[in-house]
C-alpha atoms as an extended CHARMM CRD file, in Angstrom:
* protein
*
       139  EXT
         1         1  MET       CA             17.9110000000       16.4570000000        9.7730000000  PROA      1               0.0000000000
         2         2  ASN       CA             16.7640000000       18.3680000000        7.0690000000  PROA      2               0.0000000000
         3         3  CYS       CA             13.5890000000       17.9310000000        5.0880000000  PROA      3               0.0000000000
         4         4  PRO       CA             13.9980000000       17.7610000000        1.3160000000  PROA      4               0.0000000000
         5         5  LYS       CA             10.7570000000       19.7650000000        0.4320000000  PROA      5               0.0000000000
         6         6  CYS       CA             11.3380000000       22.5540000000        3.0510000000  PROA      6               0.0000000000
         7         7  SER       CA             15.2570000000       23.4160000000        1.6270000000  PROA      7               0.0000000000
         8         8  GLY       CA             16.8090000000       22.7610000000        5.2820000000  PROA      8               0.0000000000
         9         9  VAL       CA             14.1810000000       23.6940000000        7.4520000000  PROA      9               0.0000000000
        10        10  ARG       CA             14.8140000000       21.3430000000       10.5500000000  PROA      10              0.0000000000
        11        11  ILE       CA             12.1880000000       18.8540000000       11.1280000000  PROA      11              0.0000000000
        12        12  SER       CA             10.6940000000       17.2080000000       14.0960000000  PROA      12              0.0000000000
        13        13  THR       CA             11.6100000000       13.7380000000       15.1200000000  PROA      13              0.0000000000
        14        14  GLU       CA              8.1880000000       12.4220000000       14.7050000000  PROA      14              0.0000000000
        15        15  ARG       CA              8.1960000000        9.1250000000       12.8190000000  PROA      15              0.0000000000
        16        16  ARG       CA              4.7680000000        7.8800000000       11.2890000000  PROA      16              0.0000000000
        17        17  PRO       CA              3.9240000000        3.9580000000       11.8640000000  PROA      17              0.0000000000
        18        18  ASN       CA              5.2060000000        2.9980000000        8.5280000000  PROA      18              0.0000000000
        19        19  GLY       CA              8.9540000000        4.2040000000        8.9920000000  PROA      19              0.0000000000
        20        20  ASN       CA              8.7420000000        7.6550000000        7.5450000000  PROA      20              0.0000000000
        21        21  HSD       CA              9.8160000000       10.7880000000        8.3990000000  PROA      21              0.0000000000
        22        22  VAL       CA              7.2150000000       13.7160000000        8.8310000000  PROA      22              0.0000000000
        23        23  CYS       CA              8.5650000000       17.3950000000        8.5630000000  PROA      23              0.0000000000
        24        24  GLY       CA              7.5400000000       19.4200000000       11.6470000000  PROA      24              0.0000000000
        25        25  SER       CA              7.4840000000       22.6170000000        9.5670000000  PROA      25              0.0000000000
        26        26  CYS       CA              5.4140000000       21.7000000000        6.3860000000  PROA      26              0.0000000000
        27        27  GLY       CA              3.9800000000       17.8200000000        7.0970000000  PROA      27              0.0000000000
        28        28  HSD       CA              5.8340000000       16.7220000000        4.1230000000  PROA      28              0.0000000000
        29        29  ALA       CA              6.4250000000       12.5110000000        4.7290000000  PROA      29              0.0000000000
        30        30  TRP       CA              9.5950000000       10.9380000000        3.1780000000  PROA      30              0.0000000000
        31        31  PRO       CA             11.1840000000        7.1390000000        3.6710000000  PROA      31              0.0000000000
        32        32  ASN       CA             13.2430000000        6.7400000000        6.5030000000  PROA      32              0.0000000000
        33        33  GLN       CA             15.6670000000        4.5550000000        4.3600000000  PROA      33              0.0000000000
        34        34  ALA       CA             15.0980000000        4.3630000000        0.7790000000  PROA      34              0.0000000000
        35        35  GLY       CA             13.9400000000        1.0750000000       -0.4540000000  PROA      35              0.0000000000
        36        36  LYS       CA             14.0900000000       -0.6280000000        2.9090000000  PROA      36              0.0000000000
        37        37  GLU       CA             11.1470000000       -2.2030000000        4.1800000000  PROA      37              0.0000000000
        38        38  PRO       CA              9.8800000000       -1.1720000000        7.5010000000  PROA      38              0.0000000000
        39        39  MET       CA              9.8360000000       -3.2860000000       10.7240000000  PROA      39              0.0000000000
        40        40  ARG       CA              7.3290000000       -6.4150000000       10.6640000000  PROA      40              0.0000000000
        41        41  PRO       CA              4.7970000000       -6.3280000000       13.3270000000  PROA      41              0.0000000000
        42        42  GLU       CA              6.0140000000       -8.7760000000       15.9310000000  PROA      42              0.0000000000
        43        43  GLY       CA              4.9450000000      -12.5600000000       15.1240000000  PROA      43              0.0000000000
        44        44  GLN       CA              3.7590000000      -11.5590000000       11.7110000000  PROA      44              0.0000000000
        45        45  ARG       CA              5.0530000000      -12.6700000000        8.4160000000  PROA      45              0.0000000000
        46        46  ALA       CA              4.5470000000      -11.6040000000        4.6260000000  PROA      46              0.0000000000
        47        47  TYR       CA              1.5920000000      -12.8110000000        3.1590000000  PROA      47              0.0000000000
        48        48  PRO       CA              1.5460000000      -15.0380000000        0.0360000000  PROA      48              0.0000000000
        49        49  PHE       CA             -0.8300000000      -14.3700000000       -2.3060000000  PROA      49              0.0000000000
        50        50  LEU       CA             -2.2610000000      -17.2260000000       -4.3470000000  PROA      50              0.0000000000
        51        51  SER       CA             -0.1000000000      -15.9600000000       -7.2900000000  PROA      51              0.0000000000
        52        52  GLY       CA              2.9750000000      -16.9680000000       -5.0270000000  PROA      52              0.0000000000
        53        53  GLU       CA              3.8540000000      -13.4340000000       -4.9130000000  PROA      53              0.0000000000
        54        54  TYR       CA              4.8890000000      -11.9750000000       -1.4900000000  PROA      54              0.0000000000
        55        55  LYS       CA              3.7110000000       -8.1400000000       -1.0240000000  PROA      55              0.0000000000
        56        56  PRO       CA              5.9250000000       -6.0770000000        1.3880000000  PROA      56              0.0000000000
        57        57  TYR       CA              3.6090000000       -4.0940000000        3.7100000000  PROA      57              0.0000000000
        58        58  ILE       CA              1.1290000000       -6.9890000000        4.1660000000  PROA      58              0.0000000000
        59        59  TYR       CA              1.2460000000       -9.2020000000        7.0350000000  PROA      59              0.0000000000
        60        60  ILE       CA             -0.4140000000      -11.7680000000        8.7710000000  PROA      60              0.0000000000
        61        61  ASN       CA             -0.2740000000      -13.8840000000       11.7110000000  PROA      61              0.0000000000
        62        62  ASP       CA             -3.2320000000      -16.9060000000       12.9650000000  PROA      62              0.0000000000
        63        63  GLU       CA             -5.1330000000      -14.1940000000       14.1470000000  PROA      63              0.0000000000
        64        64  SER       CA             -4.8580000000      -10.4810000000       12.1990000000  PROA      64              0.0000000000
        65        65  VAL       CA             -3.7290000000       -8.8010000000        8.7340000000  PROA      65              0.0000000000
        66        66  THR       CA             -1.5610000000       -5.6720000000        8.7290000000  PROA      66              0.0000000000
        67        67  PHE       CA             -1.5990000000       -3.1180000000        6.1160000000  PROA      67              0.0000000000
        68        68  VAL       CA              1.1160000000       -0.8140000000        6.0370000000  PROA      68              0.0000000000
        69        69  GLY       CA             -0.3050000000        2.0260000000        3.9410000000  PROA      69              0.0000000000
        70        70  GLN       CA              1.4550000000        4.1360000000        1.4530000000  PROA      70              0.0000000000
        71        71  GLY       CA              2.8120000000        7.2530000000        3.1150000000  PROA      71              0.0000000000
        72        72  GLY       CA              2.9420000000       10.2260000000        0.4830000000  PROA      72              0.0000000000
        73        73  PRO       CA              3.1110000000        9.9570000000       -3.5050000000  PROA      73              0.0000000000
        74        74  ILE       CA              5.2390000000        7.2020000000       -4.6890000000  PROA      74              0.0000000000
        75        75  LYS       CA              7.4810000000        9.7270000000       -7.1240000000  PROA      75              0.0000000000
        76        76  GLU       CA              7.6230000000       12.0180000000       -4.0450000000  PROA      76              0.0000000000
        77        77  VAL       CA              8.8650000000        9.7830000000       -1.3340000000  PROA      77              0.0000000000
        78        78  GLY       CA              9.1210000000        6.1410000000       -2.8470000000  PROA      78              0.0000000000
        79        79  VAL       CA              7.3400000000        3.0300000000       -2.3260000000  PROA      79              0.0000000000
        80        80  ASN       CA              7.0670000000        2.7190000000        1.3270000000  PROA      80              0.0000000000
        81        81  GLY       CA              3.3110000000        0.7360000000        1.6970000000  PROA      81              0.0000000000
        82        82  CYS       CA              0.9970000000       -1.3120000000        0.3900000000  PROA      82              0.0000000000
        83        83  GLN       CA             -1.5970000000        0.6100000000       -2.3760000000  PROA      83              0.0000000000
        84        84  ILE       CA             -5.4410000000        0.0320000000       -2.4300000000  PROA      84              0.0000000000
        85        85  ASP       CA             -5.0350000000       -2.4080000000       -5.3010000000  PROA      85              0.0000000000
        86        86  ASP       CA             -2.8660000000       -4.6480000000       -3.2220000000  PROA      86              0.0000000000
        87        87  ILE       CA             -5.5550000000       -4.3330000000       -0.1870000000  PROA      87              0.0000000000
        88        88  ILE       CA             -8.1920000000       -5.2440000000       -3.2100000000  PROA      88              0.0000000000
        89        89  GLU       CA             -6.1490000000       -8.0810000000       -4.1880000000  PROA      89              0.0000000000
        90        90  PHE       CA             -5.6910000000       -9.4350000000       -0.7090000000  PROA      90              0.0000000000
        91        91  ALA       CA             -9.9110000000       -9.7140000000       -0.2570000000  PROA      91              0.0000000000
        92        92  LYS       CA             -9.9050000000      -11.2960000000       -3.6460000000  PROA      92              0.0000000000
        93        93  ASP       CA             -7.5690000000      -14.0330000000       -2.5490000000  PROA      93              0.0000000000
        94        94  VAL       CA             -9.6440000000      -14.6410000000        0.6550000000  PROA      94              0.0000000000
        95        95  ILE       CA            -12.6700000000      -14.5720000000       -0.9270000000  PROA      95              0.0000000000
        96        96  THR       CA            -11.4650000000      -16.8280000000       -3.8540000000  PROA      96              0.0000000000
        97        97  VAL       CA            -10.1690000000      -19.2850000000       -0.9440000000  PROA      97              0.0000000000
        98        98  PHE       CA            -13.7710000000      -19.2780000000        0.5030000000  PROA      98              0.0000000000
        99        99  ASN       CA            -15.1780000000      -20.2340000000       -2.8440000000  PROA      99              0.0000000000
       100       100  GLN       CA            -12.9360000000      -23.0930000000       -2.9420000000  PROA      100             0.0000000000
       101       101  ARG       CA            -13.5550000000      -24.4540000000       -0.2830000000  PROA      101             0.0000000000
       102       102  PHE       CA            -17.7160000000      -23.4130000000       -0.2170000000  PROA      102             0.0000000000
       103       103  PRO       CA            -18.5710000000      -22.3090000000       -3.9270000000  PROA      103             0.0000000000
       104       104  CYS       CA            -21.6500000000      -20.1950000000       -4.0640000000  PROA      104             0.0000000000
       105       105  ARG       CA            -22.9990000000      -17.8150000000       -6.7820000000  PROA      105             0.0000000000
       106       106  GLU       CA            -22.3030000000      -15.1070000000       -4.0040000000  PROA      106             0.0000000000
       107       107  ASN       CA            -18.7750000000      -15.7390000000       -3.4370000000  PROA      107             0.0000000000
       108       108  SER       CA            -18.6140000000      -15.6320000000       -7.0340000000  PROA      108             0.0000000000
       109       109  MET       CA            -19.9370000000      -12.4340000000       -7.7350000000  PROA      109             0.0000000000
       110       110  ILE       CA            -17.8560000000      -10.8340000000       -5.0440000000  PROA      110             0.0000000000
       111       111  ILE       CA            -14.8640000000      -12.0330000000       -7.0000000000  PROA      111             0.0000000000
       112       112  THR       CA            -16.2050000000      -10.3270000000       -9.8930000000  PROA      112             0.0000000000
       113       113  LYS       CA            -16.6500000000       -7.3610000000       -8.5960000000  PROA      113             0.0000000000
       114       114  LEU       CA            -13.3460000000       -7.0720000000       -6.8910000000  PROA      114             0.0000000000
       115       115  ASP       CA            -11.7370000000       -7.6500000000      -10.2840000000  PROA      115             0.0000000000
       116       116  GLU       CA            -14.2830000000       -4.7260000000      -11.5960000000  PROA      116             0.0000000000
       117       117  ALA       CA            -12.6080000000       -2.4990000000       -8.8270000000  PROA      117             0.0000000000
       118       118  LEU       CA             -9.1930000000       -3.5630000000       -9.9450000000  PROA      118             0.0000000000
       119       119  LEU       CA             -9.8970000000       -2.8960000000      -13.7560000000  PROA      119             0.0000000000
       120       120  TRP       CA            -11.5380000000        0.8590000000      -12.7640000000  PROA      120             0.0000000000
       121       121  SER       CA             -8.4730000000        1.3090000000      -10.4760000000  PROA      121             0.0000000000
       122       122  MET       CA             -5.9220000000        0.4210000000      -13.5200000000  PROA      122             0.0000000000
       123       123  LYS       CA             -8.0200000000        2.6410000000      -16.0820000000  PROA      123             0.0000000000
       124       124  ARG       CA             -7.7510000000        5.6280000000      -13.0520000000  PROA      124             0.0000000000
       125       125  LYS       CA             -3.6270000000        4.7200000000      -13.2260000000  PROA      125             0.0000000000
       126       126  LEU       CA             -3.3120000000        4.8740000000      -17.1280000000  PROA      126             0.0000000000
       127       127  ASP       CA             -5.7650000000        8.1430000000      -17.0880000000  PROA      127             0.0000000000
       128       128  ARG       CA             -3.1570000000        9.6770000000      -14.5770000000  PROA      128             0.0000000000
       129       129  ASP       CA             -0.3310000000        8.3110000000      -16.3330000000  PROA      129             0.0000000000
       130       130  LYS       CA             -1.6010000000       10.0050000000      -19.5380000000  PROA      130             0.0000000000
       131       131  ARG       CA             -1.8980000000       13.1120000000      -17.9960000000  PROA      131             0.0000000000
       132       132  GLY       CA              1.6460000000       13.0290000000      -16.3040000000  PROA      132             0.0000000000
       133       133  VAL       CA              0.5170000000       13.0610000000      -12.5800000000  PROA      133             0.0000000000
       134       134  GLU       CA              0.6070000000        9.4930000000      -11.6810000000  PROA      134             0.0000000000
       135       135  GLY       CA              2.5470000000        9.0910000000       -8.0510000000  PROA      135             0.0000000000
       136       136  THR       CA              2.4020000000       12.5670000000       -7.4630000000  PROA      136             0.0000000000
       137       137  SER       CA             -0.4180000000       14.7360000000       -5.2050000000  PROA      137             0.0000000000
       138       138  ASN       CA             -1.4810000000       16.6190000000       -8.5220000000  PROA      138             0.0000000000
       139       139  LYS       CA             -4.8670000000       16.1330000000       -9.9310000000  PROA      139             0.0000000000
């Protein structure tokens, strides 16, 4: 198999946990199969957000949560994992459920701060999009 970045340099057979190929020469990573979700951890299911949406790459069971992180810039390797926003939204969902069961000012403040974090992340993405570097390794 050849690395799309190195123009045909043979790669190692090393594979990352999220299913990506990794070039043994330049370290470039790309999806194993475009658009295919990596294998779900045994015994886990996709996490249903309070919005009713399911996010690929976030799995749960009765005892644990598994986040499969994005490996590489989306424009270069495609979507192959969850974004930091997805993890923040997961944390917000958990605290929201706690706050419904055990309401308190502290839980409400946590939710507010997680909303604020999501807004700052969106601002960052919009700024990067405006500069034409969103989804790339460029600054």
